[in-house]
NUBA-41060 format. One record per residue (C-alpha): x, y, z; residue in three letters. Coordinates in pm, whole numbers, plus 50000, padded with zeros to 5 digits. Each point is the difference from the previous one (the first is absolute). Example, Ala and Ser with C-alpha at 12.3 -4.5 7.8 and 13.67 -1.06 7.14 Angstrom:
BEGIN
ATOM / c1 / c2 / c3 / aa
ATOM / 51230 / 49550 / 50780 / ALA .
ATOM / 50137 / 50344 / 49934 / SER .
end
This chain:
BEGIN
ATOM / c1 / c2 / c3 / aa
ATOM / 29624 / 74257 / 52799 / MET .
ATOM / 50069 / 49844 / 50358 / THR .
ATOM / 50107 / 49638 / 49993 / ALA .
ATOM / 49728 / 49715 / 50218 / GLU .
ATOM / 50174 / 49886 / 50271 / PRO .
ATOM / 50115 / 49670 / 50038 / GLU .
ATOM / 49845 / 49776 / 50185 / THR .
ATOM / 50209 / 49861 / 50296 / PRO .
ATOM / 50210 / 49648 / 50057 / ALA .
ATOM / 49867 / 49967 / 50393 / SER .
ATOM / 49709 / 50110 / 50209 / PHE .
ATOM / 49984 / 49977 / 50361 / GLN .
ATOM / 50348 / 49843 / 49973 / GLY .
ATOM / 49873 / 49712 / 49721 / LEU .
ATOM / 50065 / 49945 / 49659 / PRO .
ATOM / 49763 / 50123 / 49734 / VAL .
ATOM / 49956 / 49765 / 49794 / VAL .
ATOM / 49752 / 49904 / 49668 / ASP .
ATOM / 49692 / 49663 / 49944 / ALA .
ATOM / 50326 / 49818 / 49906 / ALA .
ATOM / 50197 / 49973 / 50283 / ALA .
ATOM / 49685 / 49991 / 50261 / MET .
ATOM / 49894 / 49647 / 49707 / ARG .
ATOM / 50337 / 49883 / 50095 / ALA .
ATOM / 49982 / 50088 / 50378 / LEU .
ATOM / 49636 / 49830 / 50053 / ASP .
ATOM / 50173 / 49703 / 49789 / PHE .
ATOM / 50301 / 49992 / 50172 / ASP .
ATOM / 49847 / 50082 / 50410 / ALA .
ATOM / 49785 / 49592 / 49896 / THR .
ATOM / 50275 / 49819 / 49801 / ALA .
ATOM / 50264 / 50111 / 50164 / ARG .
ATOM / 49922 / 50005 / 50334 / PHE .
ATOM / 49639 / 49854 / 49993 / GLY .
ATOM / 49837 / 50275 / 50084 / VAL .
ATOM / 49603 / 49901 / 49907 / PRO .
ATOM / 49857 / 50253 / 49744 / SER .
ATOM / 49694 / 49912 / 50181 / SER .
ATOM / 50210 / 50151 / 50366 / ARG .
ATOM / 50047 / 50332 / 49780 / LEU .
ATOM / 49632 / 50042 / 49907 / MET .
ATOM / 49954 / 49989 / 50353 / GLU .
ATOM / 50248 / 50234 / 50156 / ASN .
ATOM / 49986 / 50211 / 49748 / ALA .
ATOM / 49538 / 49989 / 50022 / GLY .
ATOM / 50074 / 50016 / 50444 / ARG .
ATOM / 50263 / 50336 / 49889 / ALA .
ATOM / 49771 / 50164 / 49776 / VAL .
ATOM / 49672 / 49950 / 50267 / ALA .
ATOM / 50204 / 50171 / 50293 / GLU .
ATOM / 50097 / 50302 / 49802 / GLU .
ATOM / 49693 / 50068 / 49866 / THR .
ATOM / 49830 / 50000 / 50396 / ARG .
ATOM / 50240 / 50174 / 50072 / ALA .
ATOM / 49884 / 50259 / 49678 / PHE .
ATOM / 49648 / 50006 / 50126 / LEU .
ATOM / 50109 / 50062 / 50372 / LYS .
ATOM / 50216 / 50330 / 49869 / ALA .
ATOM / 49685 / 50140 / 49727 / ARG .
ATOM / 49776 / 49901 / 50299 / GLY .
ATOM / 49809 / 49827 / 49666 / ALA .
ATOM / 49719 / 49725 / 50111 / ALA .
ATOM / 50110 / 49637 / 50024 / PRO .
ATOM / 49800 / 49873 / 49689 / ARG .
ATOM / 50265 / 49923 / 49659 / LEU .
ATOM / 49931 / 49968 / 49622 / VAL .
ATOM / 50283 / 49681 / 49934 / VAL .
ATOM / 50072 / 50038 / 49605 / CYS .
ATOM / 50166 / 49719 / 49864 / CYS .
ATOM / 50174 / 49817 / 49699 / GLY .
ATOM / 49974 / 49678 / 49855 / ARG .
ATOM / 50373 / 49976 / 50106 / GLY .
ATOM / 50262 / 49968 / 50302 / ALA .
ATOM / 49899 / 50332 / 50067 / ASN .
ATOM / 49666 / 49918 / 50019 / GLY .
ATOM / 50101 / 49691 / 50248 / GLY .
ATOM / 50154 / 50276 / 50160 / ASP .
ATOM / 49726 / 50268 / 50078 / GLY .
ATOM / 49737 / 49681 / 50091 / LEU .
ATOM / 50263 / 49881 / 50279 / VAL .
ATOM / 50014 / 50365 / 50136 / ALA .
ATOM / 49552 / 50025 / 49951 / ALA .
ATOM / 50031 / 49646 / 50199 / ARG .
ATOM / 50174 / 50190 / 50310 / CYS .
ATOM / 49805 / 50299 / 49913 / LEU .
ATOM / 49718 / 49831 / 50142 / LEU .
ATOM / 50148 / 49784 / 50306 / ALA .
ATOM / 50124 / 50416 / 50103 / ALA .
ATOM / 49648 / 50049 / 50024 / GLY .
ATOM / 49981 / 50191 / 49700 / ALA .
ATOM / 49692 / 50003 / 49710 / SER .
ATOM / 50149 / 49847 / 49618 / VAL .
ATOM / 49847 / 49977 / 49705 / THR .
ATOM / 50231 / 49817 / 49740 / VAL .
ATOM / 49937 / 50051 / 49648 / PHE .
ATOM / 50167 / 49717 / 49821 / LEU .
ATOM / 50137 / 50060 / 49618 / CYS .
ATOM / 49807 / 49737 / 49820 / PRO .
ATOM / 50238 / 49714 / 49834 / ALA .
ATOM / 50028 / 49995 / 49669 / LYS .
ATOM / 49831 / 49774 / 49718 / ALA .
ATOM / 50114 / 49656 / 50049 / GLY .
ATOM / 50279 / 50042 / 50300 / THR .
ATOM / 49936 / 49979 / 50346 / GLU .
ATOM / 50224 / 50245 / 50266 / TYR .
ATOM / 50323 / 49879 / 50103 / PRO .
ATOM / 50018 / 49763 / 50226 / GLU .
ATOM / 50098 / 50256 / 50312 / LEU .
ATOM / 49730 / 50166 / 49900 / VAL .
ATOM / 49819 / 49755 / 49985 / ARG .
ATOM / 50092 / 49907 / 50377 / SER .
ATOM / 49986 / 50378 / 50168 / SER .
ATOM / 49605 / 49995 / 49842 / LEU .
ATOM / 49929 / 49670 / 50168 / ASP .
ATOM / 50135 / 50148 / 50299 / ALA .
ATOM / 49826 / 50308 / 50001 / ALA .
ATOM / 49669 / 49859 / 49957 / ARG .
ATOM / 50026 / 49806 / 50271 / ARG .
ATOM / 50094 / 50286 / 50250 / ALA .
ATOM / 49654 / 50178 / 49821 / GLY .
ATOM / 50132 / 50237 / 49778 / VAL .
ATOM / 49729 / 50187 / 49768 / ASP .
ATOM / 50168 / 49862 / 49690 / VAL .
ATOM / 49856 / 50113 / 49722 / ARG .
ATOM / 50105 / 49975 / 49636 / GLU .
ATOM / 50038 / 50317 / 49828 / ALA .
ATOM / 49739 / 50064 / 49738 / GLY .
ATOM / 49749 / 50346 / 49865 / PRO .
ATOM / 49724 / 49766 / 50296 / ARG .
ATOM / 50251 / 49993 / 50244 / ALA .
ATOM / 50047 / 50345 / 50217 / GLY .
ATOM / 50296 / 50138 / 49989 / LEU .
ATOM / 49882 / 50332 / 49943 / LYS .
ATOM / 49712 / 49955 / 50331 / ASP .
ATOM / 50255 / 49882 / 50229 / ALA .
ATOM / 50324 / 50236 / 49936 / LEU .
ATOM / 49720 / 50296 / 50046 / ALA .
ATOM / 50005 / 49778 / 50333 / SER .
ATOM / 50310 / 49943 / 50090 / CYS .
ATOM / 50298 / 50122 / 50212 / GLY .
ATOM / 50253 / 49941 / 49715 / ALA .
ATOM / 50066 / 49767 / 49740 / ALA .
ATOM / 50316 / 49776 / 49991 / LEU .
ATOM / 50095 / 49972 / 49600 / ASP .
ATOM / 50136 / 49635 / 49999 / ALA .
ATOM / 49940 / 49960 / 49561 / LEU .
ATOM / 50318 / 49987 / 49824 / LEU .
ATOM / 50377 / 49903 / 50117 / GLY .
ATOM / 50323 / 50065 / 49875 / THR .
ATOM / 49974 / 49727 / 49777 / GLY .
ATOM / 49616 / 50155 / 49777 / SER .
ATOM / 50140 / 50275 / 49712 / ARG .
ATOM / 49840 / 50197 / 49753 / GLY .
ATOM / 49640 / 50174 / 50006 / LYS .
ATOM / 49774 / 49823 / 50294 / PRO .
ATOM / 49683 / 49872 / 49786 / ALA .
ATOM / 49658 / 49819 / 50072 / GLY .
ATOM / 49857 / 50011 / 50428 / ALA .
ATOM / 50334 / 50109 / 50068 / ILE .
ATOM / 49954 / 50322 / 49841 / HIS .
ATOM / 49707 / 50096 / 50109 / HIS .
ATOM / 50124 / 49890 / 50341 / MET .
ATOM / 50264 / 50285 / 49986 / ILE .
ATOM / 49754 / 50250 / 49878 / GLU .
ATOM / 49784 / 49941 / 50331 / GLU .
ATOM / 50245 / 50024 / 50236 / LEU .
ATOM / 50131 / 50311 / 49831 / ASN .
ATOM / 49635 / 50152 / 49978 / ARG .
ATOM / 49888 / 49897 / 50348 / SER .
ATOM / 50244 / 50259 / 50163 / GLY .
ATOM / 50086 / 49782 / 50233 / LYS .
ATOM / 50357 / 49963 / 50151 / PRO .
ATOM / 50169 / 49712 / 49870 / VAL .
ATOM / 50260 / 49792 / 50093 / VAL .
ATOM / 50181 / 49793 / 49742 / ALA .
ATOM / 50154 / 49689 / 50065 / LEU .
ATOM / 50355 / 49960 / 49803 / ASP .
ATOM / 49916 / 50280 / 49777 / LEU .
ATOM / 49681 / 50130 / 49830 / PRO .
ATOM / 49876 / 49894 / 49752 / SER .
ATOM / 50064 / 50029 / 49638 / GLY .
ATOM / 50360 / 50179 / 50139 / LEU .
ATOM / 50324 / 49853 / 49805 / ASP .
ATOM / 50232 / 49879 / 50254 / PRO .
ATOM / 50281 / 50083 / 49816 / ASP .
ATOM / 49863 / 50350 / 49854 / THR .
ATOM / 49815 / 50140 / 50220 / GLY .
ATOM / 49799 / 50048 / 49682 / GLU .
ATOM / 49620 / 49919 / 49961 / ARG .
ATOM / 49837 / 49883 / 49651 / GLY .
ATOM / 49692 / 50041 / 50049 / GLY .
ATOM / 49768 / 50027 / 50373 / ALA .
ATOM / 50195 / 49996 / 50314 / CYS .
ATOM / 49915 / 50053 / 50378 / VAL .
ATOM / 50114 / 50279 / 50220 / ALA .
ATOM / 50058 / 49846 / 50352 / ALA .
ATOM / 49982 / 50211 / 50243 / ALA .
ATOM / 50302 / 49744 / 50170 / LEU .
ATOM / 50204 / 49690 / 49867 / THR .
ATOM / 50106 / 49707 / 50102 / LEU .
ATOM / 50288 / 49864 / 49807 / THR .
ATOM / 50087 / 49599 / 50091 / LEU .
ATOM / 50364 / 49894 / 50109 / GLY .
ATOM / 50151 / 50315 / 49783 / LEU .
ATOM / 49954 / 50312 / 49863 / PRO .
ATOM / 49860 / 50014 / 49597 / LYS .
ATOM / 50208 / 50209 / 49753 / ARG .
ATOM / 49705 / 50092 / 49838 / GLY .
ATOM / 49873 / 50121 / 50374 / LEU .
ATOM / 50296 / 50300 / 50053 / LEU .
ATOM / 49959 / 50123 / 49672 / ALA .
ATOM / 49898 / 50397 / 49984 / ALA .
ATOM / 49714 / 49938 / 49769 / GLY .
ATOM / 49890 / 49726 / 50248 / ALA .
ATOM / 49928 / 50209 / 50339 / ARG .
ATOM / 49644 / 50067 / 49905 / ARG .
ATOM / 49844 / 49710 / 49969 / PHE .
ATOM / 50293 / 49785 / 50258 / VAL .
ATOM / 49922 / 50277 / 50282 / GLY .
ATOM / 50161 / 49872 / 50333 / GLU .
ATOM / 50243 / 49721 / 49956 / LEU .
ATOM / 50060 / 49725 / 50248 / LYS .
ATOM / 50222 / 49708 / 49995 / VAL .
ATOM / 49865 / 49673 / 50115 / LEU .
ATOM / 50192 / 49713 / 50157 / ASP .
ATOM / 49812 / 49669 / 49897 / ILE .
ATOM / 50250 / 49765 / 50113 / GLY .
ATOM / 50312 / 50001 / 49751 / TYR .
ATOM / 50275 / 49840 / 50149 / PRO .
ATOM / 50265 / 50275 / 50128 / ALA .
ATOM / 50324 / 49762 / 49738 / GLU .
ATOM / 49786 / 50038 / 49738 / LEU .
ATOM / 49900 / 50379 / 49945 / LEU .
ATOM / 50409 / 50065 / 50097 / ARG .
ATOM / 49997 / 49923 / 49685 / GLU .
ATOM / 49810 / 50233 / 49769 / VAL .
ATOM / 50170 / 50201 / 49815 / LYS .
ATOM / 49799 / 50351 / 49865 / PRO .
ATOM / 49811 / 49977 / 49684 / ALA .
end
């Protein structure tokens, strides 16, 4: 039996890291270097929007986007991207996973949601009557911003439903940071998983994205600079 190749220690000259290293990077960027989390989210959304526009143009696809957003930071990044795409002339519809009963969205997500709505983005709470299937049928591509590196286990509820709809649509999907449902450390899937044409991972490449079994979900992989201090990045060791 042929052994599965090991995950590389670097990708495009950058260290390959796990989810714990990314959490530490986010913490140190703010605590040690004074980079606000809101600035990192804004940078991430803008960079994703720019690459998504290039993706649409290269494919000759209509500038109509469906953006599926989760409850956490990945969803906040997606809301920023939606606002930036709208400002660049695209038609954008956001389907936002509802907050869990008795809870609110995190502060950064609420801020991104408020900014998107003020900018005129069509934001709908995901649900059976929200119209996701019809919106996907008429879009040029979809942006997956459901789950990020903090997620574990099988996607459930509204998130599971949106992943299934994305995959059934047959439309090209751009994954924000990683395809939802893919483990960021192992590259395995525990249940439903987005099959992306392009994955735009933030800051540094995640170990799971380069696992051999993850390739059919990741598609093309690009690493986006979102403003982590160069000095901080030089300190990072591969996972």
